[in-house]
C-alpha positions as CSV (number, residue, x, y, z in Angstrom):
1,M,52.5,-94.9,45.2
2,T,55.5,-97.2,44.5
3,S,53.7,-99.3,41.9
4,Q,51.7,-98.9,38.8
5,Q,48.0,-98.2,39.1
6,T,44.9,-99.1,37.1
7,T,41.4,-97.9,37.5
8,D,38.2,-99.9,37.6
9,I,34.5,-99.0,38.2
10,V,32.7,-100.9,41.0
11,D,29.1,-100.0,41.7
12,G,29.6,-96.7,39.9
13,Q,32.6,-95.8,42.0
14,T,36.2,-95.4,40.6
15,I,38.6,-97.7,42.4
16,L,42.4,-97.8,42.1
17,H,44.3,-101.1,41.7
18,N,48.0,-101.7,42.6
19,T,50.2,-104.3,41.1
20,P,51.8,-106.6,43.8
21,E,54.0,-104.0,45.3
22,Q,53.4,-101.7,48.3
23,T,51.3,-98.7,48.9
24,E,52.7,-95.5,50.2
25,T,52.1,-96.6,53.8
26,G,54.1,-99.8,53.1
27,R,51.1,-102.2,53.3
28,L,51.6,-105.4,51.2
29,V,48.6,-106.0,49.0
30,A,47.7,-108.7,46.5
31,P,47.6,-108.1,42.8
32,G,44.4,-106.4,41.8
33,S,43.5,-105.6,45.4
34,P,41.2,-102.5,45.3
35,I,42.3,-99.6,47.4
36,T,40.7,-96.1,47.5
37,H,42.9,-94.2,49.9
38,D,45.5,-95.0,52.5
39,R,43.3,-93.5,55.1
40,V,39.5,-94.0,55.0
41,D,36.8,-92.2,57.0
42,T,34.6,-95.2,57.8
43,N,31.9,-93.0,59.4
44,N,31.1,-91.4,56.1
45,M,31.4,-94.5,53.9
46,T,28.4,-95.9,51.9
47,P,27.5,-99.6,52.3
48,T,29.0,-100.3,48.9
49,A,32.3,-98.7,49.9
50,T,32.3,-100.7,53.2
51,T,31.7,-103.9,51.3
52,T,34.6,-103.1,49.0
53,M,36.9,-102.3,51.9
54,N,36.0,-105.6,53.7
55,R,36.8,-107.5,50.5
56,T,40.1,-105.7,50.3
57,T,41.0,-106.6,53.8
58,E,40.1,-110.2,53.3
59,E,42.2,-110.4,50.1
60,Q,45.2,-108.8,51.9
61,E,45.0,-111.2,54.8
62,L,44.9,-114.2,52.3
63,Y,47.9,-112.8,50.4
64,P,50.7,-114.6,52.3
65,I,48.9,-118.0,51.9
66,A,48.3,-117.2,48.2
67,V,51.9,-116.5,47.6
68,L,53.0,-119.7,49.4
69,V,50.5,-121.7,47.4
70,D,51.7,-120.2,44.1
71,E,55.4,-120.8,45.0
72,L,54.7,-124.4,46.1
73,K,53.0,-125.1,42.8
74,N,56.0,-123.7,40.9
75,E,57.6,-126.2,38.5
76,D,61.1,-125.2,39.7
77,V,62.1,-127.2,42.8
78,Q,64.3,-124.3,43.9
79,H,61.3,-121.9,44.0
80,R,59.5,-124.4,46.2
81,L,62.5,-124.8,48.5
82,N,62.8,-121.0,48.8
83,A,59.1,-120.9,49.8
84,I,59.6,-123.5,52.5
85,Q,62.6,-121.6,53.8
86,N,60.5,-118.5,54.2
87,L,57.8,-120.3,56.2
88,G,58.8,-118.4,59.3
89,T,58.3,-115.0,57.6
90,I,54.9,-116.1,56.3
91,A,53.9,-117.3,59.8
92,M,54.9,-114.0,61.3
93,A,52.8,-112.2,58.8
94,L,49.8,-114.4,59.5
95,G,50.2,-114.4,63.3
96,P,49.9,-117.4,65.7
97,Q,46.2,-118.0,65.3
98,R,46.1,-118.1,61.5
99,T,49.3,-120.1,61.4
100,R,47.6,-122.7,63.5
101,D,44.3,-122.6,61.7
102,E,45.5,-122.1,58.1
103,L,49.3,-122.6,57.5
104,I,49.8,-125.8,59.5
105,P,46.7,-127.6,57.9
106,F,47.9,-126.4,54.5
107,L,51.4,-128.0,55.1
108,N,49.7,-131.1,56.5
109,D,47.8,-131.5,53.2
110,S,50.8,-130.7,51.0
111,I,53.0,-133.7,51.9
112,D,53.3,-134.7,48.3
113,D,56.4,-133.2,46.8
114,E,60.1,-133.8,46.0
115,D,62.1,-135.3,48.8
116,E,64.3,-132.1,49.0
117,V,61.2,-130.0,49.7
118,L,59.8,-132.5,52.3
119,L,63.2,-132.5,54.0
120,A,63.1,-128.7,54.1
121,V,59.6,-128.8,55.7
122,A,60.7,-131.3,58.3
123,N,63.7,-129.1,59.1
124,E,61.7,-125.8,59.4
125,L,59.0,-127.3,61.6
126,A,61.6,-128.2,64.3
127,G,61.8,-124.6,65.5
128,F,58.3,-123.6,64.6
129,S,56.7,-123.6,68.1
130,E,57.3,-119.8,68.5
131,Y,55.2,-119.1,65.4
132,V,52.2,-121.1,66.5
133,G,52.0,-119.3,69.9
134,G,54.7,-120.9,72.0
135,P,55.1,-124.3,73.7
136,E,51.5,-124.5,74.8
137,Y,50.5,-124.8,71.1
138,A,53.5,-126.8,70.0
139,H,51.3,-129.9,69.6
140,Y,49.9,-128.4,66.4
141,L,53.2,-129.3,64.7
142,L,52.8,-133.0,65.4
143,N,50.5,-133.9,62.6
144,P,52.6,-132.7,59.6
145,L,55.7,-134.2,61.2
146,E,53.9,-137.5,61.8
147,N,53.1,-137.6,58.1
148,L,56.7,-136.8,57.2
149,A,57.9,-139.5,59.5
150,A,56.1,-142.1,57.5
151,V,57.4,-141.2,54.0
152,E,59.6,-143.6,52.1
153,E,62.8,-141.4,51.8
154,V,65.0,-142.2,54.8
155,L,66.6,-138.7,55.0
156,V,63.1,-137.1,55.3
157,R,62.1,-139.6,58.0
158,D,65.2,-139.1,60.0
159,K,64.8,-135.3,59.9
160,A,61.1,-135.6,60.9
161,V,62.0,-137.8,63.9
162,E,64.7,-135.3,64.9
163,S,62.2,-132.5,64.7
164,L,59.6,-134.5,66.6
165,C,62.1,-135.1,69.4
166,K,62.8,-131.3,69.6
167,V,59.1,-130.6,69.7
168,A,58.6,-133.2,72.4
169,H,61.1,-131.4,74.7
170,V,58.9,-128.3,74.8
171,L,55.7,-130.1,75.3
172,S,54.1,-130.3,78.7
173,S,53.2,-133.6,80.4
174,S,49.5,-133.2,79.5
175,Q,50.4,-132.4,75.8
176,V,52.6,-135.6,75.7
177,E,49.7,-137.6,77.2
178,N,47.0,-136.2,74.9
179,Y,48.9,-135.7,71.6
180,F,52.4,-137.2,71.5
181,V,51.7,-140.7,73.0
182,P,48.7,-141.2,70.6
183,L,51.0,-140.2,67.7
184,L,53.6,-142.7,69.0
185,K,51.1,-145.5,69.2
186,Q,49.9,-144.8,65.7
187,L,53.4,-144.9,64.2
188,T,54.3,-148.0,66.2
189,N,51.2,-149.8,64.9
190,G,51.5,-148.5,61.4
191,E,50.9,-150.9,58.6
192,W,53.8,-149.6,56.5
193,F,57.3,-150.4,58.0
194,T,58.5,-146.8,57.5
195,S,56.3,-145.5,60.3
196,R,57.5,-148.2,62.7
197,I,61.1,-147.4,61.9
198,S,60.4,-143.7,62.8
199,A,58.6,-144.7,65.9
200,A,61.6,-146.4,67.4
201,G,63.5,-143.1,67.6
202,L,60.8,-141.2,69.5
203,Y,60.4,-143.3,72.7
204,A,63.4,-141.8,74.6
205,A,62.2,-138.2,73.9
206,S,58.8,-138.6,75.5
207,Y,59.2,-141.3,78.1
208,S,60.2,-139.1,81.1
209,K,57.0,-137.0,80.7
210,C,54.6,-139.9,80.8
211,T,52.5,-141.3,83.7
212,N,53.5,-144.6,85.2
213,E,50.7,-146.3,83.3
214,Q,51.8,-144.8,80.0
215,K,55.4,-145.7,80.7
216,A,54.4,-149.3,81.1
217,E,52.5,-149.1,77.8
218,L,55.5,-147.5,76.0
219,R,57.8,-150.3,77.2
220,S,55.3,-152.8,75.8
221,L,55.1,-151.0,72.5
222,F,58.9,-150.7,72.3
223,S,59.2,-154.5,72.9
224,Q,56.8,-154.9,70.0
225,L,59.3,-153.1,67.7
226,I,62.2,-155.2,69.0
227,Q,60.3,-158.3,67.9
228,D,59.0,-156.9,64.6
229,D,59.1,-159.2,61.6
230,T,60.9,-156.6,59.4
231,P,64.7,-156.5,59.9
232,M,64.8,-152.8,59.2
233,V,62.4,-152.1,62.1
234,R,64.5,-154.3,64.4
235,R,67.6,-152.4,63.3
236,A,65.8,-149.1,64.2
237,A,64.8,-150.5,67.6
238,A,68.4,-151.7,68.3
239,K,69.8,-148.3,67.3
240,S,67.5,-146.5,69.7
241,L,67.5,-149.0,72.5
242,G,70.6,-147.5,74.2
243,D,69.0,-144.1,74.5
244,F,65.7,-145.5,75.6
245,A,67.4,-147.7,78.3
246,K,68.9,-144.5,79.9
247,Q,65.4,-143.3,80.5
248,L,64.3,-146.4,82.3
249,A,64.4,-147.3,86.0
250,K,66.9,-150.2,86.5
251,E,64.1,-152.6,87.6
252,D,62.1,-151.8,84.4
253,L,65.2,-152.2,82.3
254,N,66.0,-155.6,83.8
255,S,62.4,-156.9,83.7
256,S,61.1,-155.5,80.4
257,I,64.0,-154.7,78.1
258,M,67.0,-157.0,78.9
259,P,65.3,-160.3,77.8
260,L,64.5,-158.7,74.5
261,F,68.0,-157.1,74.2
262,I,69.5,-160.5,74.6
263,K,67.2,-161.7,71.8
264,L,68.5,-158.9,69.6
265,T,72.1,-159.9,70.2
266,N,71.2,-163.3,68.7
267,D,69.3,-161.9,65.7
268,D,69.8,-163.7,62.4
269,Q,70.7,-160.4,60.8
270,D,74.3,-159.2,61.4
271,T,73.2,-155.6,60.7
272,V,71.0,-155.9,63.8
273,R,73.5,-157.6,66.0
274,L,76.3,-155.0,65.3
275,L,74.0,-152.3,66.6
276,T,73.6,-154.0,69.9
277,V,77.3,-153.4,70.7
278,E,76.6,-149.7,71.4
279,D,73.5,-150.7,73.3
280,L,75.7,-152.9,75.4
281,L,78.0,-150.0,76.1
282,Q,75.1,-147.8,77.2
283,I,73.5,-150.4,79.4
284,S,76.9,-151.3,81.0
285,R,77.0,-147.7,82.3
286,I,73.7,-148.2,84.0
287,L,74.2,-151.5,85.7
288,S,76.6,-152.2,88.6
289,V,79.9,-153.9,88.1
290,E,78.5,-157.2,89.4
291,E,75.5,-157.0,87.2
292,N,77.8,-156.3,84.2
293,K,79.8,-159.4,85.0
294,T,76.8,-161.7,85.4
295,T,74.5,-160.3,82.7
296,L,76.5,-158.5,80.1
297,L,79.9,-160.2,80.1
298,P,78.6,-163.4,78.4
299,I,76.9,-161.2,75.8
300,L,80.1,-159.3,75.1
301,K,82.1,-162.5,74.8
302,S,79.5,-163.9,72.3
303,L,79.6,-160.7,70.2
304,A,83.4,-160.6,70.2
305,Q,83.4,-164.0,68.7
306,D,80.5,-163.4,66.3
307,K,80.7,-165.2,62.9
308,S,80.2,-161.8,61.2
309,W,83.3,-159.6,61.0
310,R,81.1,-156.5,61.1
311,V,80.0,-157.4,64.6
312,R,83.5,-158.1,65.7
313,Y,84.6,-154.8,64.2
314,M,82.0,-153.0,66.3
315,V,83.2,-154.7,69.4
316,A,86.8,-153.8,68.6
317,S,85.8,-150.2,67.9
318,N,84.3,-149.8,71.4
319,F,86.6,-152.1,73.3
320,A,88.4,-149.6,75.5
321,E,85.2,-147.9,76.5
322,L,83.6,-151.3,77.3
323,C,86.6,-152.2,79.4
324,D,86.3,-148.9,81.2
325,S,82.6,-149.6,82.0
326,F,83.3,-153.2,83.1
327,G,86.2,-152.1,85.4
328,E,89.9,-153.0,85.7
329,A,89.3,-156.2,87.6
330,I,87.0,-157.7,84.9
331,T,89.2,-156.3,82.2
332,R,92.4,-158.0,83.5
333,D,90.7,-161.3,84.4
334,E,88.2,-161.7,81.5
335,L,88.8,-159.4,78.6
336,V,92.5,-159.7,77.8
337,S,92.0,-162.9,75.8
338,L,89.1,-161.3,73.9
339,F,91.4,-158.4,72.9
340,V,94.1,-160.8,71.8
341,N,91.6,-162.7,69.7
342,L,90.5,-159.5,68.0
343,I,94.0,-158.3,67.3
344,K,94.7,-161.7,65.7
345,D,91.4,-161.6,63.7
346,S,91.3,-163.0,60.2
347,E,89.9,-159.8,58.8
348,G,92.3,-156.9,58.3
349,E,89.6,-154.3,59.1
350,V,89.1,-155.8,62.5
351,K,92.9,-155.9,63.2
352,V,93.2,-152.2,62.1
353,V,90.5,-151.0,64.5
354,T,91.8,-153.2,67.3
355,I,95.3,-152.0,67.2
356,A,94.0,-148.4,67.5
357,Q,92.5,-149.4,70.9
358,A,95.8,-150.9,72.1
359,P,97.2,-147.7,73.9
360,A,94.0,-147.1,75.8
361,F,93.6,-150.8,76.6
362,G,97.2,-151.1,77.7
363,K,96.5,-148.5,80.4
364,L,93.9,-150.7,82.0
365,I,96.2,-153.7,82.3
366,D,99.5,-154.2,84.1
367,E,102.9,-153.9,82.5
368,L,103.6,-157.7,82.6
369,T,100.4,-158.4,80.7
370,V,101.3,-155.9,78.0
371,L,104.7,-157.6,77.6
372,D,103.4,-161.2,77.7
373,K,100.1,-160.8,75.8
374,L,100.0,-157.6,73.8
375,L,103.5,-157.1,72.4
376,P,103.8,-160.5,70.8
377,C,100.6,-159.7,68.8
378,V,102.0,-156.2,67.9
379,K,105.2,-157.9,66.7
380,D,103.2,-160.2,64.4
381,L,101.3,-157.2,63.0
382,V,104.5,-155.4,62.0
383,I,105.1,-158.0,59.4
384,D,101.4,-158.6,58.5
385,T,100.8,-159.0,54.8
386,N,98.1,-156.3,54.9
387,Q,99.7,-152.9,54.4
388,H,96.8,-151.1,56.0
389,V,97.4,-153.2,59.2
390,R,101.0,-152.3,59.3
391,A,100.1,-148.6,58.7
392,A,97.7,-148.8,61.7
393,V,100.5,-150.3,63.8
394,A,102.8,-147.5,62.8
395,T,100.2,-144.9,63.9
396,N,99.6,-146.4,67.3
397,I,102.8,-148.2,68.4
398,S,104.2,-145.0,70.0
399,G,101.2,-144.9,72.4
400,L,102.6,-148.0,74.2
401,A,105.9,-146.3,75.1
402,P,104.6,-144.3,78.1
403,I,103.1,-147.5,79.5
404,L,106.4,-149.5,79.1
405,G,108.8,-146.8,80.2
406,K,112.3,-146.0,78.8
407,D,114.1,-149.3,79.3
408,L,111.4,-151.6,78.0
409,T,110.7,-149.2,75.1
410,I,114.3,-149.4,74.0
411,E,114.3,-153.2,74.4
412,Y,111.0,-154.1,72.9
413,L,109.4,-151.2,70.9
414,L,112.5,-149.7,69.3
415,P,113.3,-152.7,67.0
416,L,109.7,-152.7,65.8
417,F,109.9,-148.9,65.3
418,L,113.0,-149.3,63.2
419,Q,111.5,-152.1,61.2
420,L,108.4,-150.0,60.3
421,L,110.6,-147.2,59.2
422,K,112.0,-149.4,56.5
423,D,108.6,-150.6,55.3
424,D,108.0,-150.6,51.5
425,F,104.5,-149.1,51.8
426,P,104.7,-145.2,52.0
427,D,101.8,-144.8,54.4
428,V,103.6,-147.0,57.0
429,R,106.7,-144.9,56.9
430,L,104.7,-141.7,56.9
431,N,102.7,-142.7,59.9
432,I,105.7,-143.7,62.0
433,I,107.6,-140.6,61.0
434,S,104.6,-138.4,61.9
435,K,104.5,-139.9,65.3
436,L,108.1,-138.9,65.9
437,E,106.6,-135.6,67.0
438,N,106.3,-137.4,70.3
439,V,110.0,-136.7,70.4
440,T,109.7,-136.5,74.2
441,Q,110.7,-140.1,73.8
442,A,113.8,-139.0,71.9
443,S,114.8,-136.6,74.7
444,Q,114.3,-139.4,77.2
445,L,116.5,-141.7,75.1
446,G,119.3,-139.1,74.9
447,V,121.3,-137.5,72.2
448,G,123.9,-140.2,72.0
449,F,121.4,-143.0,71.6
450,F,119.4,-141.0,69.0
451,D,122.6,-140.2,67.0
452,E,123.5,-143.9,67.0
453,K,120.2,-145.5,66.3
454,L,117.9,-143.0,64.6
455,L,119.9,-140.2,63.0
456,N,120.8,-141.9,59.8
457,L,117.2,-143.0,59.3
458,C,115.9,-139.5,59.9
459,M,118.3,-138.1,57.3
460,S,117.4,-140.8,54.8
461,W,113.7,-139.7,54.9
462,L,114.8,-136.5,53.3
463,G,115.6,-138.4,50.2
464,D,112.4,-140.5,50.1
465,A,110.6,-140.8,46.8
466,V,107.3,-139.7,48.4
467,F,106.9,-136.0,49.0
468,S,104.7,-136.3,52.0
469,I,107.4,-138.3,53.7
470,R,110.1,-135.7,52.8
471,D,107.8,-133.0,54.1
472,A,107.2,-134.8,57.4
473,A,110.9,-135.4,57.7
474,T,111.7,-131.7,57.6
475,T,109.1,-131.0,60.3
476,N,110.7,-133.7,62.5
477,L,114.1,-132.1,62.0
478,R,112.8,-128.8,63.4
479,Q,111.4,-130.6,66.4
480,L,114.7,-132.4,67.0
481,V,116.5,-129.1,66.9
482,E,114.1,-127.7,69.4
483,I,114.9,-130.6,71.7
484,F,118.7,-131.1,71.2
485,G,119.6,-127.5,70.5
486,S,121.2,-125.4,67.7
487,D,124.8,-126.6,68.4
488,W,123.7,-130.2,67.9
489,A,122.0,-129.2,64.6
490,K,125.1,-127.3,63.4
491,N,127.4,-130.2,64.0
492,T,125.1,-133.1,63.1
493,I,122.2,-132.2,60.8
494,I,123.1,-129.1,58.9
495,P,126.3,-130.4,57.2
496,Q,124.4,-133.4,55.8
497,V,121.6,-131.1,54.6
498,M,124.1,-128.8,53.0
499,D,125.7,-131.7,51.1
500,M,122.3,-132.4,49.5
501,A,122.4,-129.0,47.8
502,Q,125.1,-130.4,45.5
503,N,123.1,-133.4,44.5
504,E,122.4,-133.7,40.7
505,N,118.7,-134.6,41.4
506,Y,116.9,-131.3,41.7
507,L,114.4,-132.9,44.2
508,Y,117.3,-133.2,46.7
509,R,118.2,-129.5,46.2
510,M,114.6,-128.5,46.8
511,T,114.5,-130.6,50.0
512,T,117.6,-128.8,51.1
513,L,115.7,-125.5,50.9
514,F,112.6,-127.0,52.6
515,A,114.7,-128.4,55.5
516,L,116.8,-125.3,56.1
517,T,113.8,-123.0,55.9
518,T,111.8,-125.2,58.3
519,M,114.6,-125.4,60.8
520,A,115.6,-121.7,60.6
521,N,113.2,-120.5,63.3
522,A,114.7,-123.1,65.8
523,L,118.3,-122.1,65.0
524,S,120.4,-119.3,66.4
525,T,120.8,-116.2,64.2
526,E,124.5,-116.9,63.9
527,I,123.9,-120.3,62.4
528,V,121.4,-118.8,60.0
529,K,123.9,-116.2,58.9
530,E,126.9,-118.5,58.7
531,N,125.5,-121.8,57.4
532,V,121.9,-121.5,56.2
533,L,121.9,-118.2,54.2
534,P,125.0,-119.0,52.1
535,T,123.6,-122.4,51.1
536,V,120.3,-120.9,50.0
537,L,122.0,-118.1,48.1
538,R,124.2,-120.6,46.1
539,L,121.0,-122.1,44.7
540,K,119.7,-118.8,43.3
541,D,121.4,-119.6,40.0
542,D,120.1,-123.2,39.8
543,T,119.0,-124.3,36.3
544,I,115.7,-125.6,37.5
545,P,113.0,-122.9,37.9
546,N,111.3,-124.8,40.8
547,V,114.5,-124.6,42.8
548,R,114.9,-120.9,42.1
549,F,111.4,-119.9,43.1
550,N,111.9,-121.9,46.3
551,V,115.0,-119.9,46.9
552,A,112.9,-116.8,46.8
553,K,110.4,-118.3,49.3
554,S,113.3,-119.3,51.6
555,L,114.9,-115.8,51.4
556,E,111.6,-114.3,52.5
557,V,111.5,-116.4,55.6
558,L,115.2,-115.9,56.4
559,A,114.9,-112.1,55.9
560,S,112.1,-112.0,58.4
561,I,114.3,-113.8,60.9
562,L,117.5,-111.7,60.3
563,K,115.7,-108.3,60.5
564,N,115.1,-108.9,64.2
565,D,118.9,-108.8,64.7
566,Q,120.3,-105.3,64.2
567,T,123.7,-106.7,63.3
568,S,122.1,-108.5,60.3
569,I,120.6,-105.5,58.6
570,E,123.6,-104.9,56.5
571,L,123.6,-108.6,55.4
572,I,120.0,-108.2,54.2
573,Q,120.9,-105.1,52.2
574,S,124.1,-106.6,50.7
575,Q,123.1,-110.2,50.0
576,V,119.4,-110.9,50.4
577,A,118.0,-107.9,48.5
578,P,120.3,-108.2,45.4
579,A,119.5,-111.9,45.2
580,L,115.7,-111.2,45.2
581,Q,116.1,-108.4,42.7
582,K,117.9,-110.7,40.3
583,L,115.2,-113.4,40.8
584,S,112.5,-110.8,40.1
585,D,113.9,-110.4,36.6
586,D,114.0,-114.1,36.0
587,S,112.6,-115.5,32.7
588,D,110.3,-117.8,34.6
589,V,107.0,-116.2,35.6
590,D,106.7,-118.2,38.9
591,V,110.2,-117.2,40.0
592,K,109.4,-113.6,39.3
593,W,106.1,-113.8,41.2
594,F,107.7,-115.3,44.4
595,A,110.7,-112.9,44.2
596,N,108.4,-109.9,43.9
597,K,106.3,-111.2,46.7
598,A,109.3,-111.5,49.0
599,L,110.5,-108.0,48.1
600,L,107.1,-106.6,48.8
601,S,106.8,-108.5,52.1
602,G,110.2,-107.3,53.1
603,K,109.3,-103.7,52.4
604,E,106.0,-103.9,54.3
605,K,107.7,-105.4,57.4
606,T,110.5,-102.8,57.4
607,T,110.5,-100.5,60.4
608,T,113.5,-98.4,59.7
609,T,114.5,-96.4,56.6
610,T,117.8,-98.2,56.3
611,T,116.3,-101.7,55.8
612,F,115.7,-103.0,52.3
613,L,117.1,-99.8,50.7
614,L,118.0,-101.7,47.6
615,M,114.8,-103.7,47.3
616,K,112.6,-103.2,44.2
617,T,109.2,-101.7,45.1
618,D,107.5,-102.2,41.7
619,Y,105.4,-105.3,41.6
């Protein structure tokens, strides 16, 4: 046997006991469970021995539950969590029948623990139908989940509702009728508000499987939640109304829910009203364009002008989608003024989220409206006192360029673009620079125009006091090289970058390395050899260690580019390798590390015996 044994005398018969391990046949037994042999001849057993064996079998069958009970009583929360996470294993050991008869009732009676444990139980039960015998027995899971859906902790309730919805999907219509709907009624009519909150999230999951009579009853019960005295219950109803509305026939929606939805949009709590915006979006996708205009448009206008900025914020966040649902005609005729009001809102948060909708909204209206209504607002936001508003404009302004086209972009957007590039707030500059990756605009504007209007600004970013802006500037340079070509870079950008290598401020010298290394892959091999490599090598003796280890990093990149050109092999051996060897003996530990890394990388990538002959191989 694999465990220690003790002996005991039962009715004059010697019986062996195992500690909680396994017998030689692998059977799991409880501590102290009596066993006589792994194989027993029951035909020759005495009544006493048979009784002993029956008791042994009963103890073994109860062992998984006993273990679970012990673990769930453990003072350590982690032990209890581990026990819950092993519920599936325990259920498999018990089998479907005993899981239904013993494990589920036990869990149902054990809803009195730390929130973490209850959350784990709610999560495990979501996929537990296979352990209770499949979908036909899935309704056995409803009772413990119902109890969990009524607890005080919101995370546990939400997880229980989520699990109940998953169980509802595998239930048959008869199971929904006999088990789920009664549960839903009980939660909806619960005395404590937590159960009513949970009930709101369950209607959409079960509605389609109900009879017509039950559907009418559910609509009535949901209406009850919408009119609940507790604001938190009304919030839950408002949050779930959109999903529930998608399950309803249009005539039922109009007759039963719409009057109460309108009531919610006028609720005295702004936390309720703001949730109706998403309901409005869902319902607008169900109703026809004409119904939207007559029924929902007045509601949208009211919410867009709500006294609470949170409600206006929600309208602004969903504005483009709402316009899409209402259609272009209503958008052009009715919603432009609403958008203008939102973009001029007194609250910065509302303006920020509204400007983010501008590119999508601009596609739904004509060019003239963009020029007459939208651009004046954007122009005002460029000089807004709120830096976060200006940063939002910088992020989204380039999205208007495809709508306006080349000529109007140059005339109207470019001045705003240049103004934002000079903003004192770093995030504004960074956002506008990052959007220069849409340099398709640059190629449309042409090299001459770019050199005249934008080049000096692009180069000035390399000297910005904020690293993230310098980093974004080097990335933009590479993109510009890819568009305008290596010859343009050689004559326009590279000379200015090389001049920075002479600057007394070491940050400029480091930026030189960053810019040249980033651009290298977009440059021709000749330019790398004649212009980039010599500049990098001159900095290997810099007095600042940070500059020297960046030289090592740059040489690693340049070597990987040059080795692809057979005519450059000698250059690697004669210039790159000696420079890296010198740096590998540097007094600074970081310089040595990056130099050795570059040497090792060069050796691993070498495919001929003549490459990197002079490189040091010791790390």
